[in-house]
C-alpha positions as CSV (number, residue, x, y, z in Angstrom):
1,X,0.2,0.3,-0.4
2,X,2.8,2.6,1.0
3,X,4.9,1.4,-2.3
4,X,1.7,2.4,-4.2
5,X,1.2,5.7,-2.9
6,X,4.7,6.4,-3.3
7,X,4.5,5.4,-7.0
8,X,1.0,7.5,-7.4
9,X,3.3,10.8,-5.9
10,X,5.6,10.3,-8.4
11,X,3.3,10.2,-11.1
12,X,1.4,13.4,-10.0
13,X,4.7,15.0,-10.0
14,X,5.8,13.9,-13.3
15,X,2.7,14.7,-14.6
16,X,2.6,18.3,-13.2
17,X,6.0,19.2,-14.5
18,X,4.7,17.9,-18.0
19,X,1.7,19.8,-17.7
20,X,3.7,22.9,-16.9
21,X,6.4,22.2,-19.3
22,X,3.9,22.5,-22.1
23,X,1.6,25.3,-20.6
24,X,4.5,27.8,-20.0
25,X,5.5,28.4,-23.3
26,X,1.8,28.6,-24.6
27,X,1.3,31.0,-22.0
28,X,4.4,33.2,-22.9
29,X,3.5,33.3,-26.6
30,X,0.1,34.4,-25.7
31,X,1.1,37.2,-23.5
32,X,4.1,38.3,-25.7
33,X,1.3,38.4,-28.7
34,X,-0.9,40.6,-26.9
35,X,1.8,43.1,-25.2
36,X,3.4,46.5,-26.6
37,X,7.4,46.5,-27.9
38,X,7.2,49.2,-25.1
39,X,6.3,46.3,-22.4
40,X,8.8,44.1,-23.4
41,X,11.3,44.0,-20.7
42,X,14.4,41.9,-19.4
43,X,13.3,41.0,-16.1
44,X,11.4,38.2,-15.1
45,X,8.6,39.9,-13.7
46,X,7.8,42.0,-16.7
47,X,8.0,39.2,-18.8
48,X,5.8,37.4,-17.2
49,X,3.3,40.1,-16.5
50,X,0.0,40.6,-18.4
51,X,-0.1,43.4,-21.1
52,X,-1.5,46.7,-19.5
53,X,-4.1,46.5,-22.2
54,X,-5.5,43.8,-24.3
55,X,-5.8,44.6,-27.8
56,X,-5.7,42.6,-31.4
57,X,-3.5,45.4,-33.0
58,X,-0.5,42.8,-33.2
59,X,-2.8,40.2,-34.6
60,X,-4.4,42.8,-37.3
61,X,-0.4,44.1,-38.2
62,X,0.6,40.3,-37.9
63,X,-2.1,39.6,-40.8
64,X,-1.3,42.6,-43.0
65,X,2.7,41.6,-42.8
66,X,2.0,37.9,-43.9
67,X,-0.6,38.9,-46.3
68,X,-2.6,36.1,-43.7
69,X,-5.7,35.1,-46.0
70,X,-3.6,34.4,-48.9
71,X,-0.6,32.6,-47.0
72,X,-3.0,30.7,-45.2
73,X,-4.8,29.6,-48.4
74,X,-1.8,28.2,-49.9
75,X,-0.9,26.4,-46.5
76,X,-4.8,24.9,-46.2
77,X,-4.2,23.8,-50.3
78,X,-0.8,22.2,-49.7
79,X,-1.5,20.6,-46.5
80,X,-5.0,19.2,-47.5
81,X,-3.7,18.0,-50.8
82,X,-1.0,16.2,-49.3
83,X,-3.3,14.6,-46.5
84,X,-6.2,13.3,-49.1
85,X,-3.4,12.0,-51.4
86,X,-1.0,10.4,-48.8
87,X,-4.3,8.7,-47.2
88,X,-4.9,7.3,-50.4
89,X,-1.5,6.5,-52.2
90,X,0.4,5.4,-49.1
91,X,-2.6,3.1,-47.6
92,X,-2.5,1.2,-51.0
93,X,1.2,0.7,-50.6
94,X,0.8,-0.4,-46.9
95,X,-1.6,-2.9,-47.8
96,X,-0.1,-4.5,-51.2
97,X,3.3,-4.6,-49.2
98,X,1.7,-6.0,-45.7
99,X,-0.3,-8.7,-47.5
100,X,2.3,-9.2,-49.9
101,X,5.2,-10.0,-47.2
102,X,3.3,-13.2,-45.8
103,X,3.7,-14.5,-49.6
104,X,6.8,-13.1,-51.0
105,X,10.2,-12.5,-49.4
106,X,10.4,-9.5,-52.0
107,X,8.0,-7.6,-50.2
108,X,9.7,-7.6,-47.6
109,X,12.8,-6.0,-49.3
110,X,10.5,-3.3,-50.8
111,X,8.9,-2.7,-47.5
112,X,12.5,-2.0,-45.8
113,X,13.9,-0.1,-48.8
114,X,10.7,2.3,-48.0
115,X,10.7,2.5,-44.5
116,X,14.8,3.6,-45.0
117,X,13.7,6.6,-46.5
118,X,13.1,7.9,-42.7
119,X,17.1,7.9,-42.2
120,X,17.7,9.8,-45.0
121,X,18.0,13.6,-43.8
122,X,16.5,16.3,-46.0
123,X,19.8,18.4,-46.2
124,X,21.5,16.1,-48.4
125,X,18.2,15.8,-51.0
126,X,17.8,19.7,-51.1
127,X,20.0,20.4,-53.9
128,X,19.4,17.9,-56.3
129,X,15.5,18.4,-55.6
130,X,15.9,22.0,-56.4
131,X,17.6,21.8,-59.8
132,X,15.4,18.6,-60.7
133,X,12.0,20.2,-59.7
134,X,13.0,23.4,-61.4
135,X,14.1,21.4,-64.6
136,X,10.6,19.6,-64.4
137,X,8.6,22.5,-63.8
138,X,7.8,21.5,-60.5
139,X,9.1,24.5,-58.7
140,X,5.5,25.1,-57.3
141,X,2.9,24.4,-54.8
142,X,2.5,21.3,-57.1
143,X,6.2,20.0,-56.4
144,X,5.9,20.9,-53.0
145,X,2.9,18.4,-52.6
146,X,4.7,15.6,-54.6
147,X,7.8,15.8,-52.3
148,X,5.8,15.6,-49.6
149,X,4.2,12.4,-50.6
150,X,7.4,11.0,-51.0
151,X,8.6,12.2,-47.6
152,X,6.0,11.0,-45.6
153,X,5.9,8.0,-47.5
154,X,8.3,5.8,-45.0
155,X,6.6,6.5,-42.2
156,X,3.0,6.1,-43.4
157,X,3.5,3.0,-45.1
158,X,5.4,1.6,-41.6
159,X,2.0,2.6,-39.6
160,X,-0.2,1.2,-42.3
161,X,1.7,-2.1,-42.6
162,X,1.6,-2.3,-38.6
163,X,-2.1,-1.6,-38.2
164,X,-3.0,-4.4,-41.0
165,X,-1.8,-7.1,-38.6
166,X,-4.9,-6.2,-36.6
167,X,-7.3,-7.1,-39.8
168,X,-8.1,-10.7,-40.3
169,X,-7.1,-11.8,-43.6
170,X,-10.2,-14.3,-43.3
171,X,-12.5,-11.0,-44.3
172,X,-10.7,-10.6,-47.6
173,X,-10.9,-14.5,-48.1
174,X,-14.4,-14.1,-47.5
175,X,-15.2,-11.5,-49.9
176,X,-13.0,-13.5,-52.6
177,X,-14.9,-16.7,-52.3
178,X,-18.2,-14.1,-52.5
179,X,-17.1,-12.9,-56.2
180,X,-15.5,-9.4,-55.3
181,X,-12.2,-7.9,-57.1
182,X,-9.2,-7.3,-54.8
183,X,-9.7,-3.6,-55.8
184,X,-13.5,-3.9,-54.1
185,X,-12.3,-5.7,-51.2
186,X,-10.0,-3.3,-50.4
187,X,-12.5,0.0,-50.7
188,X,-15.3,-1.8,-49.7
189,X,-13.9,-3.6,-46.6
190,X,-10.1,-2.8,-45.6
191,X,-10.3,0.7,-46.4
192,X,-13.2,1.3,-43.9
193,X,-11.6,-0.6,-41.2
194,X,-8.1,1.5,-41.5
195,X,-10.1,4.8,-40.5
196,X,-8.3,4.9,-37.3
197,X,-4.7,4.9,-38.7
198,X,-6.4,7.5,-41.6
199,X,-6.7,9.7,-38.4
200,X,-3.1,9.0,-37.2
201,X,-1.8,9.6,-40.7
202,X,-3.7,12.8,-41.2
203,X,-2.7,14.6,-38.2
204,X,0.9,13.4,-38.4
205,X,1.3,14.6,-42.3
206,X,-0.8,17.9,-41.8
207,X,1.5,18.9,-38.5
208,X,4.5,18.1,-40.7
209,X,3.4,19.9,-43.7
210,X,1.8,22.8,-41.5
211,X,4.7,23.6,-39.7
212,X,7.6,22.8,-42.8
213,X,9.5,26.1,-43.7
214,X,12.2,24.4,-45.5
215,X,10.7,22.5,-48.6
216,X,8.7,25.7,-49.9
217,X,11.4,28.2,-49.2
218,X,13.7,26.4,-51.5
219,X,11.1,25.0,-53.7
220,X,8.7,27.8,-54.1
221,X,11.0,30.7,-53.7
222,X,10.3,33.6,-56.1
223,X,7.0,32.4,-56.8
224,X,4.7,34.7,-55.0
225,X,2.9,31.8,-53.2
226,X,4.1,32.1,-49.4
227,X,2.9,29.4,-46.6
228,X,2.1,30.8,-43.3
229,X,5.6,29.4,-41.7
230,X,7.2,31.2,-44.9
231,X,5.4,34.4,-44.5
232,X,6.2,34.7,-40.9
233,X,10.0,35.1,-41.4
234,X,9.4,38.3,-42.2
235,X,9.5,39.2,-38.8
236,X,13.0,38.4,-39.0
237,X,15.4,41.1,-40.2
238,X,19.1,41.6,-40.0
239,X,18.4,44.6,-37.3
240,X,15.9,42.2,-35.1
241,X,12.8,40.5,-35.0
242,X,9.3,42.0,-33.9
243,X,8.5,39.3,-31.6
244,X,5.0,40.7,-30.6
245,X,3.9,40.4,-34.0
246,X,5.8,37.1,-34.7
247,X,3.7,35.8,-31.6
248,X,0.7,36.8,-32.6
249,X,1.0,35.3,-35.7
250,X,2.4,31.8,-34.6
251,X,-1.0,31.9,-32.7
252,X,-3.0,32.6,-35.6
253,X,-1.3,29.6,-37.3
254,X,-2.0,27.6,-34.4
255,X,-5.5,27.8,-34.8
256,X,-6.4,25.7,-37.6
257,X,-4.2,22.8,-36.6
258,X,-5.4,22.3,-33.0
259,X,-8.8,22.6,-34.3
260,X,-8.1,19.7,-36.5
261,X,-6.3,17.8,-33.8
262,X,-9.0,18.2,-31.5
263,X,-11.5,16.6,-34.0
264,X,-9.2,13.8,-34.6
265,X,-7.7,12.8,-31.3
266,X,-9.8,10.0,-30.5
267,X,-8.9,8.3,-34.0
268,X,-5.2,9.2,-33.7
269,X,-4.9,7.1,-29.9
270,X,-7.1,4.5,-31.1
271,X,-4.8,4.6,-34.6
272,X,-1.3,4.5,-32.6
273,X,-2.3,2.1,-30.2
274,X,-3.0,-0.6,-32.6
275,X,-0.7,0.4,-35.4
276,X,2.6,0.4,-33.0
277,X,3.2,-3.3,-34.4
278,X,6.6,-4.3,-35.3
279,X,6.4,-4.4,-39.4
């Protein structure tokens, strides 16, 4: 009994520390976003204090500087297109590879080859990709979407193949006996059953694409189409950073992805728990 109480106390302390670790940066971001530059001080008490006057001026200026609605539209277009195509393409690839590994060893090699892409850093691929996309006329939003599909394929295939281990092959065998084609079996039976993993893939892909700066920066540079993270670089100059406007812009960019996560969180937790199977 005494040992159980001690364990509960330790867990409580860890949870409190974890909550504080998440809450404190968010608190500072909100406070700085509402403060005026004249209120920014170096002392701890001043930094943690509430703004003298709560105003949305920083948010209005941040929206003007980043051309918010245009940048938001580009981010939404790229993110949503990547999510939809990733779920469609990567789930099919995961299904074919996952079921094929049980029949042929060659599928195991294909699986390992694709998954190994997670260990290739973007910095190594950056310069060749810039040149290739420019030569192919893909130095635009379409090129960024295609690159995201390639970059997130290793992780998504890993998740889908792992999740497939929870779906009995007997379901497909029964559908085959009833005369259903492999394509119809996948779309009518397997695809709906992978809904929790679709949600997991959607949020992981969304977080990566929504917050990414480097890929749009090197691919879409000079096109006049900025994503929100790319537009937020306007707050950083050689003379300093306007933290008040920057944090106001960060909060505006946080809202859409936060709403998306809250909506999908139940499916995400189910997908991670069921998909965490060694492939």
